[in-house]
Gaussian input, Z-matrix of N, CA and C with variables (Angstrom, degrees):
# hf/3-21g

backbone

0 1
 N
 C     1     B1
 C     2     B2     1     A1
 N     3     B3     2     A2     1     D1
 C     4     B4     3     A3     2     D2
 C     5     B5     4     A4     3     D3
 N     6     B6     5     A5     4     D4
 C     7     B7     6     A6     5     D5
 C     8     B8     7     A7     6     D6
 N     9     B9     8     A8     7     D7
 C    10    B10     9     A9     8     D8
 C    11    B11    10    A10     9     D9
 N    12    B12    11    A11    10    D10
 C    13    B13    12    A12    11    D11
 C    14    B14    13    A13    12    D12
 N    15    B15    14    A14    13    D13
 C    16    B16    15    A15    14    D14
 C    17    B17    16    A16    15    D15
 N    18    B18    17    A17    16    D16
 C    19    B19    18    A18    17    D17
 C    20    B20    19    A19    18    D18
 N    21    B21    20    A20    19    D19
 C    22    B22    21    A21    20    D20
 C    23    B23    22    A22    21    D21
 N    24    B24    23    A23    22    D22
 C    25    B25    24    A24    23    D23
 C    26    B26    25    A25    24    D24
 N    27    B27    26    A26    25    D25
 C    28    B28    27    A27    26    D26
 C    29    B29    28    A28    27    D27
 N    30    B30    29    A29    28    D28
 C    31    B31    30    A30    29    D29
 C    32    B32    31    A31    30    D30
 N    33    B33    32    A32    31    D31
 C    34    B34    33    A33    32    D32
 C    35    B35    34    A34    33    D33
 N    36    B36    35    A35    34    D34
 C    37    B37    36    A36    35    D35
 C    38    B38    37    A37    36    D36
 N    39    B39    38    A38    37    D37
 C    40    B40    39    A39    38    D38
 C    41    B41    40    A40    39    D39
 N    42    B42    41    A41    40    D40
 C    43    B43    42    A42    41    D41
 C    44    B44    43    A43    42    D42
 N    45    B45    44    A44    43    D43
 C    46    B46    45    A45    44    D44
 C    47    B47    46    A46    45    D45
 N    48    B48    47    A47    46    D46
 C    49    B49    48    A48    47    D47
 C    50    B50    49    A49    48    D48
 N    51    B51    50    A50    49    D49
 C    52    B52    51    A51    50    D50
 C    53    B53    52    A52    51    D51
 N    54    B54    53    A53    52    D52
 C    55    B55    54    A54    53    D53
 C    56    B56    55    A55    54    D54
 N    57    B57    56    A56    55    D55
 C    58    B58    57    A57    56    D56
 C    59    B59    58    A58    57    D57
 N    60    B60    59    A59    58    D58
 C    61    B61    60    A60    59    D59
 C    62    B62    61    A61    60    D60
 N    63    B63    62    A62    61    D61
 C    64    B64    63    A63    62    D62
 C    65    B65    64    A64    63    D63
 N    66    B66    65    A65    64    D64
 C    67    B67    66    A66    65    D65
 C    68    B68    67    A67    66    D66
 N    69    B69    68    A68    67    D67
 C    70    B70    69    A69    68    D68
 C    71    B71    70    A70    69    D69
 N    72    B72    71    A71    70    D70
 C    73    B73    72    A72    71    D71
 C    74    B74    73    A73    72    D72
 N    75    B75    74    A74    73    D73
 C    76    B76    75    A75    74    D74
 C    77    B77    76    A76    75    D75
 N    78    B78    77    A77    76    D76
 C    79    B79    78    A78    77    D77
 C    80    B80    79    A79    78    D78
 N    81    B81    80    A80    79    D79
 C    82    B82    81    A81    80    D80
 C    83    B83    82    A82    81    D81
 N    84    B84    83    A83    82    D82
 C    85    B85    84    A84    83    D83
 C    86    B86    85    A85    84    D84
 N    87    B87    86    A86    85    D85
 C    88    B88    87    A87    86    D86
 C    89    B89    88    A88    87    D87
 N    90    B90    89    A89    88    D88
 C    91    B91    90    A90    89    D89
 C    92    B92    91    A91    90    D90
 N    93    B93    92    A92    91    D91
 C    94    B94    93    A93    92    D92
 C    95    B95    94    A94    93    D93
 N    96    B96    95    A95    94    D94
 C    97    B97    96    A96    95    D95
 C    98    B98    97    A97    96    D96
 N    99    B99    98    A98    97    D97
 C   100   B100    99    A99    98    D98
 C   101   B101   100   A100    99    D99
 N   102   B102   101   A101   100   D100
 C   103   B103   102   A102   101   D101
 C   104   B104   103   A103   102   D102
 N   105   B105   104   A104   103   D103
 C   106   B106   105   A105   104   D104
 C   107   B107   106   A106   105   D105
 N   108   B108   107   A107   106   D106
 C   109   B109   108   A108   107   D107
 C   110   B110   109   A109   108   D108
 N   111   B111   110   A110   109   D109
 C   112   B112   111   A111   110   D110
 C   113   B113   112   A112   111   D111
 N   114   B114   113   A113   112   D112
 C   115   B115   114   A114   113   D113
 C   116   B116   115   A115   114   D114
 N   117   B117   116   A116   115   D115
 C   118   B118   117   A117   116   D116
 C   119   B119   118   A118   117   D117
 N   120   B120   119   A119   118   D118
 C   121   B121   120   A120   119   D119
 C   122   B122   121   A121   120   D120
 N   123   B123   122   A122   121   D121
 C   124   B124   123   A123   122   D122
 C   125   B125   124   A124   123   D123
 N   126   B126   125   A125   124   D124
 C   127   B127   126   A126   125   D125
 C   128   B128   127   A127   126   D126
 N   129   B129   128   A128   127   D127
 C   130   B130   129   A129   128   D128
 C   131   B131   130   A130   129   D129
 N   132   B132   131   A131   130   D130
 C   133   B133   132   A132   131   D131
 C   134   B134   133   A133   132   D132
 N   135   B135   134   A134   133   D133
 C   136   B136   135   A135   134   D134
 C   137   B137   136   A136   135   D135
 N   138   B138   137   A137   136   D136
 C   139   B139   138   A138   137   D137
 C   140   B140   139   A139   138   D138
 N   141   B141   140   A140   139   D139
 C   142   B142   141   A141   140   D140
 C   143   B143   142   A142   141   D141
 N   144   B144   143   A143   142   D142
 C   145   B145   144   A144   143   D143
 C   146   B146   145   A145   144   D144
 N   147   B147   146   A146   145   D145
 C   148   B148   147   A147   146   D146
 C   149   B149   148   A148   147   D147
 N   150   B150   149   A149   148   D148
 C   151   B151   150   A150   149   D149
 C   152   B152   151   A151   150   D150
 N   153   B153   152   A152   151   D151
 C   154   B154   153   A153   152   D152
 C   155   B155   154   A154   153   D153

   B1=1.4563
   B2=1.5262
   B3=1.3423
   B4=1.4626
   B5=1.5215
   B6=1.3356
   B7=1.4586
   B8=1.5307
   B9=1.3133
   B10=1.4597
   B11=1.5290
   B12=1.3288
   B13=1.4621
   B14=1.5188
   B15=1.3385
   B16=1.4668
   B17=1.5184
   B18=1.3253
   B19=1.4624
   B20=1.5219
   B21=1.3155
   B22=1.4602
   B23=1.5302
   B24=1.3408
   B25=1.4623
   B26=1.5174
   B27=1.3168
   B28=1.4627
   B29=1.5269
   B30=1.3251
   B31=1.4638
   B32=1.5282
   B33=1.3522
   B34=1.4574
   B35=1.5271
   B36=1.3311
   B37=1.4606
   B38=1.5219
   B39=1.3143
   B40=1.4581
   B41=1.5285
   B42=1.3246
   B43=1.4580
   B44=1.5265
   B45=1.3148
   B46=1.4615
   B47=1.5258
   B48=1.3206
   B49=1.4661
   B50=1.5152
   B51=1.3283
   B52=1.4632
   B53=1.5235
   B54=1.3167
   B55=1.4653
   B56=1.5260
   B57=1.3285
   B58=1.4587
   B59=1.5230
   B60=1.3114
   B61=1.4647
   B62=1.5272
   B63=1.3242
   B64=1.4643
   B65=1.5298
   B66=1.3172
   B67=1.4732
   B68=1.5217
   B69=1.3289
   B70=1.4675
   B71=1.5247
   B72=1.3328
   B73=1.4593
   B74=1.5289
   B75=1.3248
   B76=1.4685
   B77=1.5210
   B78=1.3258
   B79=1.4684
   B80=1.5286
   B81=1.3035
   B82=1.4569
   B83=1.5274
   B84=1.3274
   B85=1.4629
   B86=1.5272
   B87=1.3259
   B88=1.4672
   B89=1.5258
   B90=1.3249
   B91=1.4610
   B92=1.5223
   B93=1.3306
   B94=1.4621
   B95=1.5267
   B96=1.3283
   B97=1.4718
   B98=1.5231
   B99=1.3285
   B100=1.4700
   B101=1.5277
   B102=1.3392
   B103=1.4637
   B104=1.5273
   B105=1.3264
   B106=1.4611
   B107=1.5195
   B108=1.3302
   B109=1.4635
   B110=1.5241
   B111=1.3225
   B112=1.4545
   B113=1.5322
   B114=1.3279
   B115=1.4677
   B116=1.5278
   B117=1.3314
   B118=1.4661
   B119=1.5129
   B120=1.3120
   B121=1.4621
   B122=1.5263
   B123=1.3161
   B124=1.4622
   B125=1.5257
   B126=1.3237
   B127=1.4635
   B128=1.5221
   B129=1.3187
   B130=1.4690
   B131=1.5253
   B132=1.3303
   B133=1.4654
   B134=1.5244
   B135=1.3257
   B136=1.4638
   B137=1.5179
   B138=1.3248
   B139=1.4658
   B140=1.5221
   B141=1.3146
   B142=1.4675
   B143=1.5277
   B144=1.3151
   B145=1.4641
   B146=1.5173
   B147=1.3361
   B148=1.4594
   B149=1.5227
   B150=1.3233
   B151=1.4671
   B152=1.5279
   B153=1.3337
   B154=1.4636
   B155=1.4730
   A1=111.05
   A2=115.88
   A3=119.40
   A4=111.37
   A5=115.17
   A6=119.58
   A7=110.56
   A8=117.56
   A9=121.57
   A10=110.61
   A11=116.64
   A12=121.52
   A13=110.64
   A14=116.98
   A15=120.18
   A16=111.63
   A17=115.49
   A18=119.18
   A19=112.06
   A20=117.23
   A21=119.58
   A22=111.78
   A23=117.94
   A24=120.53
   A25=112.99
   A26=116.98
   A27=121.53
   A28=108.86
   A29=117.17
   A30=120.24
   A31=114.35
   A32=118.14
   A33=119.09
   A34=111.88
   A35=117.09
   A36=121.26
   A37=107.59
   A38=115.98
   A39=120.32
   A40=112.79
   A41=116.65
   A42=119.77
   A43=108.86
   A44=115.54
   A45=120.30
   A46=109.59
   A47=116.90
   A48=120.69
   A49=111.51
   A50=116.33
   A51=121.68
   A52=110.02
   A53=116.64
   A54=121.14
   A55=110.18
   A56=117.22
   A57=121.16
   A58=111.38
   A59=115.72
   A60=120.53
   A61=110.15
   A62=117.53
   A63=121.10
   A64=110.91
   A65=117.12
   A66=120.78
   A67=109.69
   A68=117.31
   A69=120.33
   A70=110.91
   A71=117.46
   A72=121.05
   A73=110.90
   A74=117.06
   A75=121.01
   A76=110.90
   A77=118.01
   A78=121.35
   A79=111.20
   A80=116.51
   A81=120.58
   A82=110.60
   A83=116.73
   A84=120.96
   A85=111.00
   A86=116.77
   A87=120.55
   A88=110.84
   A89=116.82
   A90=120.80
   A91=110.74
   A92=117.18
   A93=121.36
   A94=110.56
   A95=116.91
   A96=120.20
   A97=111.33
   A98=117.10
   A99=120.83
   A100=110.25
   A101=115.88
   A102=119.15
   A103=111.24
   A104=117.90
   A105=120.54
   A106=110.90
   A107=116.38
   A108=120.33
   A109=110.77
   A110=116.81
   A111=121.60
   A112=110.72
   A113=117.20
   A114=121.60
   A115=109.38
   A116=116.78
   A117=120.34
   A118=111.64
   A119=116.98
   A120=121.31
   A121=110.78
   A122=117.36
   A123=120.95
   A124=110.83
   A125=116.84
   A126=120.56
   A127=110.61
   A128=117.18
   A129=121.96
   A130=110.63
   A131=116.54
   A132=120.58
   A133=110.62
   A134=117.57
   A135=121.07
   A136=110.69
   A137=117.48
   A138=121.26
   A139=110.67
   A140=117.25
   A141=120.47
   A142=110.89
   A143=116.30
   A144=120.54
   A145=111.79
   A146=117.23
   A147=121.82
   A148=110.39
   A149=117.16
   A150=121.45
   A151=112.13
   A152=116.76
   A153=119.41
   A154=108.48
   D1=-55.90
   D2=-179.19
   D3=-61.92
   D4=-40.68
   D5=179.32
   D6=-63.13
   D7=-40.15
   D8=177.32
   D9=-61.57
   D10=-41.96
   D11=177.88
   D12=-60.89
   D13=-44.80
   D14=178.30
   D15=-60.46
   D16=-43.99
   D17=-178.21
   D18=-66.24
   D19=-38.05
   D20=-176.26
   D21=-78.36
   D22=-39.09
   D23=-177.11
   D24=-87.47
   D25=-29.23
   D26=-178.01
   D27=-128.08
   D28=81.85
   D29=-173.00
   D30=-62.80
   D31=-19.39
   D32=179.36
   D33=-75.77
   D34=-13.86
   D35=175.18
   D36=-95.92
   D37=117.02
   D38=-175.21
   D39=-81.19
   D40=-29.72
   D41=-179.32
   D42=-161.94
   D43=170.92
   D44=177.30
   D45=-63.97
   D46=-38.54
   D47=177.48
   D48=-60.03
   D49=-40.44
   D50=177.67
   D51=-63.55
   D52=-42.44
   D53=179.05
   D54=-64.29
   D55=-43.65
   D56=178.65
   D57=-61.41
   D58=-40.32
   D59=179.57
   D60=-64.40
   D61=-41.38
   D62=179.39
   D63=-66.84
   D64=-38.37
   D65=177.94
   D66=-65.97
   D67=-44.35
   D68=179.14
   D69=-61.33
   D70=-41.28
   D71=179.84
   D72=-64.95
   D73=-41.31
   D74=178.92
   D75=-65.46
   D76=-41.92
   D77=178.13
   D78=-66.06
   D79=-38.82
   D80=178.72
   D81=-63.71
   D82=-43.35
   D83=178.85
   D84=-64.84
   D85=-42.44
   D86=178.44
   D87=-63.15
   D88=-40.96
   D89=178.47
   D90=-64.33
   D91=-42.74
   D92=178.53
   D93=-60.89
   D94=-45.18
   D95=179.63
   D96=-64.04
   D97=-41.24
   D98=179.02
   D99=-60.57
   D100=-47.75
   D101=-178.00
   D102=-67.88
   D103=-34.77
   D104=177.20
   D105=-63.01
   D106=-44.75
   D107=178.75
   D108=-66.80
   D109=-37.47
   D110=-179.88
   D111=-63.93
   D112=-42.00
   D113=178.47
   D114=-65.57
   D115=-43.02
   D116=178.44
   D117=-62.43
   D118=-41.23
   D119=179.61
   D120=-66.81
   D121=-39.94
   D122=177.86
   D123=-62.52
   D124=-41.65
   D125=177.90
   D126=-64.13
   D127=-41.43
   D128=178.32
   D129=-62.98
   D130=-43.72
   D131=178.38
   D132=-63.34
   D133=-38.48
   D134=177.70
   D135=-64.89
   D136=-41.08
   D137=177.40
   D138=-62.43
   D139=-41.14
   D140=178.23
   D141=-63.78
   D142=-38.97
   D143=178.80
   D144=-63.78
   D145=-38.08
   D146=178.72
   D147=-67.81
   D148=-36.78
   D149=-178.81
   D150=-69.65
   D151=-28.00
   D152=-177.45
   D153=-84.00

């Protein structure tokens, strides 16, 4: 039922599995970006500490 609704209302989603895969990929990318910024911020904070 739910899968049929997804297919009819959102034709670019082929199945629930496809939707789950896209959500997992988006969350993984967001997590990677968060951790990349966090590492950069930590390095910046360390540089500031050395300067003081």
